[in-house]
C-alpha positions as CSV (number, residue, x, y, z in Angstrom):
1,M,0.0,0.0,0.0
2,F,1.3,3.5,-0.8
3,Y,-0.1,7.0,-0.4
4,K,0.3,9.8,-2.9
5,A,0.0,13.5,-2.2
6,M,0.4,16.1,-4.9
7,S,2.6,19.1,-4.4
8,S,0.5,22.3,-4.4
9,F,3.4,24.3,-5.8
10,S,3.7,23.0,-9.3
11,G,1.3,20.1,-9.7
12,E,4.1,18.1,-11.2
13,H,5.4,16.0,-8.2
14,E,3.9,13.3,-6.0
15,I,5.1,12.8,-2.4
16,L,5.0,9.1,-1.8
17,L,4.3,7.2,1.4
18,N,4.6,3.4,1.2
19,T,5.2,0.4,3.4
20,G,8.9,0.4,3.0
21,C,11.6,0.6,5.7
22,F,13.0,3.6,7.4
23,S,16.1,4.3,9.4
24,R,16.6,6.0,12.7
25,G,19.4,8.1,13.8
26,K,20.3,9.5,17.2
27,K,17.6,11.1,19.4
28,K,17.1,14.8,18.8
29,V,14.5,17.2,20.1
30,Y,13.2,19.7,17.6
31,K,10.4,22.2,17.2
32,T,7.5,21.4,14.9
33,R,8.2,24.1,12.3
34,N,11.8,22.9,11.8
35,F,11.0,19.4,10.9
36,R,11.8,18.4,7.3
37,S,12.2,14.9,5.8
38,S,13.3,13.9,2.3
39,F,10.8,11.8,0.3
40,G,11.4,10.6,-3.2
41,V,9.5,12.3,-6.0
42,K,8.4,11.2,-9.4
43,K,7.1,13.4,-12.2
44,S,3.5,13.2,-13.1
45,G,1.7,15.0,-15.9
46,H,-1.6,15.3,-14.3
47,L,-3.5,15.7,-11.0
48,P,-5.4,12.8,-9.5
49,G,-8.7,12.2,-11.2
50,N,-11.9,10.6,-10.1
51,S,-11.3,7.7,-7.7
52,T,-13.3,5.4,-9.9
53,S,-11.0,6.0,-12.9
54,R,-7.7,6.1,-11.1
55,K,-5.2,3.4,-12.1
56,N,-2.6,2.1,-9.6
57,R,0.9,3.3,-10.4
58,D,4.1,2.2,-8.9
59,F,6.5,4.7,-7.5
60,Q,9.6,4.5,-5.3
61,R,10.3,6.4,-2.2
62,S,13.8,7.2,-1.0
63,S,14.6,6.2,2.5
64,A,14.0,8.9,5.1
65,N,15.9,9.4,8.3
66,F,13.5,10.6,11.0
67,S,16.3,10.8,13.5
68,G,14.0,10.4,16.5
69,R,12.9,14.0,16.2
70,S,10.0,15.1,18.4
71,F,7.1,17.5,18.6
72,R,6.5,19.6,21.7
73,R,2.9,20.6,21.9
74,S,1.2,23.2,24.1
75,K,0.6,20.7,26.9
76,G,4.4,20.3,27.1
77,E,4.5,16.7,26.0
78,Q,7.3,15.7,23.7
79,I,6.2,13.2,21.0
80,D,8.8,11.1,19.1
81,V,7.8,11.3,15.4
82,T,8.6,7.6,14.8
83,K,5.7,6.7,17.1
84,F,3.5,7.9,14.2
85,I,4.9,5.2,12.0
86,R,4.1,1.5,11.8
87,R,4.1,0.0,8.3
88,T,3.6,-3.6,9.1
89,P,0.1,-4.0,10.7
90,S,-1.3,-7.4,11.6
91,A,-5.0,-8.2,11.5
92,G,-6.7,-10.4,14.0
93,K,-9.5,-9.7,16.4
94,N,-7.8,-10.9,19.5
95,D,-4.2,-10.6,18.4
96,G,-3.6,-14.3,18.9
97,Y,-5.3,-14.4,22.3
98,S,-7.0,-17.7,23.1
99,A,-10.0,-17.2,25.3
100,R,-10.4,-19.5,28.3
101,H,-14.2,-19.1,28.3
102,S,-17.1,-18.9,25.9
103,F,-20.0,-16.5,26.7
104,K,-22.1,-19.5,27.6
105,D,-19.6,-20.3,30.4
106,F,-20.5,-17.2,32.3
107,G,-24.0,-18.5,33.1
108,F,-26.1,-15.6,31.9
109,C,-29.8,-15.8,32.1
110,P,-31.5,-17.3,29.0
111,E,-32.9,-14.0,27.8
112,L,-29.5,-12.3,27.9
113,Q,-27.7,-15.3,26.3
114,A,-30.3,-15.4,23.5
115,N,-29.5,-11.7,22.8
116,L,-25.8,-12.5,22.8
117,D,-26.4,-15.3,20.3
118,K,-28.3,-12.9,18.1
119,K,-25.3,-10.6,18.1
120,Q,-23.1,-13.7,17.3
121,F,-21.1,-13.2,20.5
122,S,-19.1,-16.5,21.0
123,A,-15.5,-16.1,22.0
124,P,-14.8,-13.2,24.3
125,T,-12.0,-10.8,23.7
126,A,-9.1,-10.8,26.2
127,I,-10.6,-8.0,28.4
128,Q,-14.0,-9.7,28.4
129,D,-12.5,-13.2,29.1
130,Q,-10.6,-11.9,32.1
131,G,-12.9,-9.2,33.4
132,I,-16.5,-10.5,33.2
133,K,-16.2,-13.1,35.9
134,P,-14.8,-10.8,38.7
135,V,-17.7,-8.4,38.0
136,L,-20.2,-11.2,38.2
137,E,-18.7,-12.1,41.5
138,G,-19.4,-8.5,42.8
139,R,-15.7,-7.5,42.9
140,D,-14.5,-3.9,42.2
141,L,-12.4,-3.8,39.0
142,I,-9.9,-1.7,37.2
143,G,-10.0,-2.6,33.5
144,L,-7.1,-1.4,31.3
145,A,-7.2,-2.1,27.6
146,N,-6.6,-0.5,24.3
147,T,-9.6,1.1,22.6
148,G,-11.8,-1.1,20.5
149,T,-11.2,-4.2,22.6
150,G,-14.8,-4.7,23.7
151,K,-14.6,-3.4,27.3
152,T,-18.1,-2.0,27.3
153,A,-19.5,-5.6,27.4
154,V,-17.2,-6.3,30.5
155,F,-19.4,-4.0,32.6
156,L,-22.7,-4.2,30.8
157,L,-23.2,-7.9,30.7
158,P,-22.6,-8.7,34.4
159,L,-24.6,-5.7,35.6
160,I,-27.5,-6.7,33.4
161,E,-27.3,-10.1,35.0
162,K,-27.2,-8.5,38.4
163,I,-30.3,-6.3,37.6
164,N,-32.2,-9.2,36.2
165,K,-31.9,-11.0,39.6
166,R,-32.5,-7.9,41.7
167,R,-34.8,-5.5,39.8
168,Y,-34.8,-2.9,42.6
169,E,-31.0,-2.2,42.1
170,K,-29.7,0.7,40.1
171,V,-26.5,1.3,38.0
172,L,-24.8,4.6,37.3
173,I,-22.5,4.8,34.3
174,I,-20.4,7.9,33.8
175,A,-18.8,8.7,30.4
176,P,-16.7,11.7,29.3
177,T,-18.7,12.5,26.2
178,R,-22.3,12.5,24.9
179,E,-21.4,10.3,22.0
180,L,-19.9,7.6,24.3
181,A,-22.9,7.8,26.6
182,I,-25.3,7.3,23.7
183,Q,-23.2,4.5,22.3
184,I,-23.2,2.7,25.7
185,D,-27.0,3.1,25.8
186,N,-27.4,1.7,22.3
187,E,-25.3,-1.4,23.2
188,L,-27.2,-1.8,26.5
189,K,-30.6,-1.8,24.6
190,A,-29.4,-4.5,22.3
191,F,-28.3,-6.7,25.2
192,V,-31.5,-6.2,27.2
193,A,-34.0,-6.6,24.3
194,G,-37.2,-8.2,25.6
195,M,-36.0,-8.2,29.3
196,R,-37.9,-5.1,30.5
197,I,-34.7,-3.5,31.8
198,F,-34.7,0.3,31.1
199,S,-32.2,3.1,30.9
200,T,-32.1,6.9,30.7
201,I,-29.4,9.0,29.1
202,C,-28.4,12.3,31.0
203,V,-26.1,14.4,28.8
204,G,-25.7,18.0,28.0
205,G,-26.8,19.6,24.8
206,T,-30.1,17.9,24.7
207,N,-33.6,18.5,26.0
208,I,-33.4,18.2,29.8
209,G,-37.1,17.9,30.1
210,R,-37.0,14.5,28.3
211,Q,-34.3,13.4,30.7
212,I,-36.3,14.5,33.7
213,S,-39.3,12.5,32.4
214,G,-37.0,9.5,31.9
215,L,-35.7,9.7,35.4
216,K,-39.3,9.7,36.8
217,Q,-39.8,6.3,35.2
218,N,-37.2,4.9,37.7
219,P,-34.9,3.2,35.2
220,N,-32.4,0.6,36.3
221,F,-29.5,2.2,34.3
222,I,-28.7,5.9,34.2
223,I,-25.9,6.8,31.8
224,G,-24.6,10.3,31.8
225,T,-21.8,12.8,31.5
226,P,-20.4,14.4,34.7
227,G,-21.7,17.9,34.1
228,R,-25.3,17.0,33.4
229,L,-25.4,14.5,36.3
230,K,-24.2,17.2,38.6
231,D,-26.9,19.6,37.3
232,L,-29.7,17.0,37.8
233,S,-28.4,16.2,41.2
234,E,-28.4,19.8,42.3
235,R,-32.0,20.0,41.1
236,G,-32.8,17.1,43.4
237,L,-33.7,14.8,40.4
238,I,-30.9,12.3,41.0
239,R,-29.9,10.8,44.3
240,F,-26.5,9.2,44.1
241,D,-27.0,7.2,47.3
242,A,-29.6,5.2,45.4
243,F,-27.1,3.4,43.2
244,Q,-25.6,0.0,44.2
245,S,-23.2,-0.1,41.2
246,V,-21.1,2.6,39.5
247,V,-19.0,2.5,36.3
248,L,-16.5,5.2,35.2
249,D,-15.7,4.6,31.6
250,E,-12.7,6.3,29.9
251,V,-11.6,7.7,33.3
252,D,-8.4,9.1,31.8
253,R,-10.4,11.2,29.3
254,M,-12.7,12.5,32.0
255,L,-9.7,13.7,34.1
256,D,-8.1,15.3,31.0
257,M,-11.4,17.2,30.4
258,G,-11.2,18.6,34.0
259,F,-14.0,16.5,35.6
260,V,-12.0,15.4,38.6
261,N,-14.0,17.6,41.0
262,E,-17.4,16.4,39.6
263,I,-16.3,12.8,39.8
264,T,-15.1,13.2,43.3
265,R,-18.4,14.7,44.4
266,I,-20.4,12.0,42.8
267,M,-18.3,9.2,44.3
268,N,-18.5,10.7,47.8
269,A,-22.3,10.8,47.5
270,L,-22.6,7.1,46.6
271,P,-23.2,4.4,49.2
272,V,-20.2,3.1,50.9
273,K,-21.3,-0.4,50.1
274,R,-21.3,-0.6,46.3
275,Q,-19.6,-2.1,43.4
276,T,-17.2,0.2,41.6
277,L,-15.7,-0.3,38.1
278,F,-13.0,1.8,36.5
279,F,-12.2,1.5,32.8
280,S,-9.4,3.3,31.1
281,A,-6.8,2.9,28.3
282,T,-4.0,4.4,30.5
283,M,-3.3,4.5,34.2
284,P,-1.8,7.9,35.1
285,L,-1.1,8.9,38.7
286,K,-4.5,10.8,39.1
287,I,-6.4,7.6,38.3
288,K,-4.3,5.5,40.7
289,T,-5.1,8.1,43.4
290,L,-8.9,8.0,42.6
291,A,-8.8,4.2,42.5
292,K,-7.1,4.0,45.9
293,Q,-9.6,6.4,47.3
294,F,-12.8,4.9,45.9
295,L,-12.3,1.2,45.1
296,T,-12.1,-1.7,47.6
297,D,-9.6,-4.5,47.0
298,P,-10.1,-4.2,43.2
299,V,-9.2,-6.8,40.7
300,T,-6.9,-5.2,38.0
301,V,-7.3,-6.7,34.5
302,E,-4.7,-5.3,32.0
303,V,-4.6,-6.7,28.5
304,K,-2.8,-4.0,26.7
305,T,-0.3,-5.4,24.2
306,G,1.1,-2.1,23.0
307,D,0.4,1.6,22.8
308,T,-1.6,1.3,19.6
309,A,-3.5,-1.5,18.0
310,A,-1.2,-3.9,16.0
311,N,-3.6,-3.9,13.1
312,V,-3.4,-0.2,12.3
313,L,-0.9,0.9,9.7
314,Q,0.5,4.2,10.6
315,D,2.5,6.7,8.6
316,I,3.2,10.4,8.2
317,V,2.5,13.0,5.5
318,Q,5.2,15.6,5.4
319,V,4.2,19.2,4.3
320,N,6.4,22.2,3.9
321,D,3.9,24.7,5.1
322,K,0.2,25.1,5.9
323,S,-0.5,26.4,2.5
324,E,-0.1,23.0,0.8
325,K,-1.9,21.0,3.5
326,L,-5.4,21.3,2.1
327,N,-4.4,20.3,-1.4
328,K,-2.5,17.2,-0.1
329,L,-5.5,16.2,2.0
330,K,-7.8,16.4,-1.0
331,D,-5.4,14.3,-3.1
332,L,-5.4,11.7,-0.4
333,L,-9.2,11.7,-0.2
334,N,-9.3,11.0,-4.0
335,L,-7.7,7.7,-3.5
336,P,-10.1,4.8,-4.0
337,E,-9.1,3.1,-0.7
338,M,-10.2,6.1,1.3
339,T,-13.7,4.7,1.7
340,K,-14.7,6.1,5.1
341,V,-12.4,8.7,6.6
342,L,-12.3,10.4,10.1
343,I,-10.2,13.6,10.1
344,F,-9.1,15.1,13.4
345,T,-8.0,18.7,13.8
346,E,-7.4,20.9,16.8
347,T,-10.1,23.5,17.3
348,K,-13.9,23.8,16.7
349,W,-13.3,26.6,14.3
350,E,-10.7,24.6,12.3
351,V,-13.1,21.6,12.1
352,E,-15.9,23.7,10.7
353,K,-13.7,25.6,8.3
354,L,-12.2,22.3,6.9
355,A,-15.6,20.6,6.6
356,V,-17.0,23.6,4.7
357,N,-14.0,23.7,2.3
358,L,-14.3,20.0,1.6
359,S,-18.0,20.3,1.0
360,K,-17.6,23.2,-1.4
361,D,-15.2,21.1,-3.5
362,G,-17.8,18.3,-3.8
363,Y,-16.6,16.0,-1.0
364,L,-19.4,14.4,1.1
365,A,-18.2,15.7,4.5
366,E,-19.8,16.4,7.9
367,S,-18.4,17.9,11.1
368,I,-18.7,17.3,14.8
369,H,-17.4,19.5,17.6
370,G,-18.5,20.9,21.0
371,N,-20.2,24.0,19.7
372,K,-22.8,21.9,17.8
373,R,-26.1,21.0,19.4
374,Q,-26.5,17.4,20.3
375,S,-29.1,16.9,17.6
376,Q,-26.7,18.2,15.0
377,R,-23.9,16.0,16.3
378,E,-26.1,12.9,16.2
379,R,-27.2,13.7,12.6
380,S,-23.6,14.1,11.5
381,L,-22.7,10.8,13.2
382,A,-25.7,9.0,11.7
383,S,-24.8,10.3,8.2
384,F,-21.2,9.0,8.6
385,R,-22.3,5.7,10.1
386,N,-24.9,5.1,7.4
387,D,-22.6,6.1,4.5
388,R,-24.6,9.2,3.6
389,C,-21.2,10.9,3.9
390,R,-17.8,9.4,3.7
391,I,-15.8,12.0,5.6
392,L,-16.3,13.2,9.2
393,V,-14.1,16.1,10.4
394,A,-13.9,16.3,14.2
395,T,-12.2,17.6,17.3
396,D,-11.1,15.1,20.0
397,V,-14.7,14.9,21.1
398,A,-14.8,12.0,18.6
399,A,-11.6,10.4,19.7
400,R,-13.1,8.3,22.5
401,G,-15.7,5.6,22.5
402,L,-17.0,6.0,18.9
403,D,-17.5,2.5,17.6
404,I,-18.0,2.7,13.8
405,G,-16.6,-0.6,12.5
406,D,-15.7,0.3,8.9
407,I,-13.7,3.4,9.2
408,S,-10.9,2.8,6.7
409,H,-8.6,5.8,7.6
410,V,-8.0,8.2,10.4
411,I,-6.2,11.4,9.4
412,N,-4.5,13.6,11.9
413,Y,-4.7,16.9,10.1
414,T,-3.0,18.4,13.1
415,V,-0.6,16.6,15.5
416,P,-2.4,15.7,18.7
417,Q,-1.6,17.5,21.9
418,T,-0.5,14.3,23.6
419,Y,0.5,10.8,22.6
420,D,-2.5,9.4,24.5
421,D,-4.7,11.6,22.3
422,Y,-3.0,10.1,19.3
423,I,-3.7,6.6,20.6
424,H,-7.4,7.3,21.0
425,R,-7.8,9.1,17.7
426,I,-6.3,6.2,15.6
427,G,-8.2,3.7,17.7
428,R,-11.3,4.7,15.7
429,T,-10.0,2.6,12.8
430,G,-8.9,-1.0,12.7
431,R,-11.8,-2.1,14.8
432,G,-13.5,-5.6,14.9
433,G,-10.3,-7.3,13.7
434,K,-10.0,-5.3,10.5
435,T,-6.9,-3.6,9.3
436,G,-7.1,0.2,9.5
437,Q,-4.8,3.0,8.5
438,A,-3.7,6.3,10.2
439,L,-1.9,9.2,8.6
440,T,-0.5,12.2,10.5
441,F,0.4,15.5,8.8
442,V,3.7,16.9,10.0
443,E,5.4,20.2,9.0
């Protein structure tokens, strides 16, 4: 596989990215604007045409010495450029993991097992294989796994089983973003079909009246974001001491978003006797401190095999300055293999501007960012999920929890602020055992 990006200066050269080798020199720290690498070029007499008529052409790329050079972003994190490169992905849903259990071994009730059979759940992923049983036993748990490994089922399935046996119990699930909360709720609904177990979503940017009405129905599951949960609690509409189980999903992201105070207040308001589940891709000191404060003798299940998924091909697209970035992006989007593309950039303004520019040039593109109403965000996601558009431009609001199984490419139009952000961005592709591809623009 190789990528071609036309030079915006003359229209006569193609920058080539392929799956060849690269060499590393000595470590060296550098500023973003000083980064330059030498890619081979080959003359071409025309710009890329329509993706349906493009013919594959073979080019050669000269070897590039990246010399361990690094970006230092505004958060002060230094990122080695070579971490953006992996040219030998390996497909495989469980990365060679051999499950010790089948889902039938967990002893779920017949209704839940029937729903799992409908979804063709047979062999658990590593995190599911090791995490479901301790949750069924009522243990507190810290689950650490790469994104896209199926950790949502680790907490949903045992808690559904728990609610099925004791219908008076209630579960609180806290997620960092509206999109992740909605996705968890959708997965929950599929698991509990026909079981008369109900849920309510409590997130910002949507009609709070509907959420209040949902709460009055006394659902077993409440799924929400920290800010809206805090708001509803202050109105006296949610009592946190009524929950026997609590799940914090994507804890590291919630702390990055500044929700530590809200989380601490909620956790302090919960009953002392409860089951607490933390899920995260990383385990920084802040999470260790929270876990020590709020979990009791937790089981830790860590199945991370690397920083990024092994089945995601990663590479960089070098640009000389910002003026040529848009043209190179469009040339990439013309490639026939770019079937469903998620593009990340830094700010809400940049996202909207880029989506508008692409739409004006005939690309089917939507945008998602924090300034959009929830209904607009949901429409954009639905269009992308259902192939009414093939390009979604987003801020990091889309970097966590989104499970759209057929995203072919993630493009980092801007370098992420941290390497953790990078991990979560590219985790949107290569899901469900498929091979995905991630490209990062560097200047």
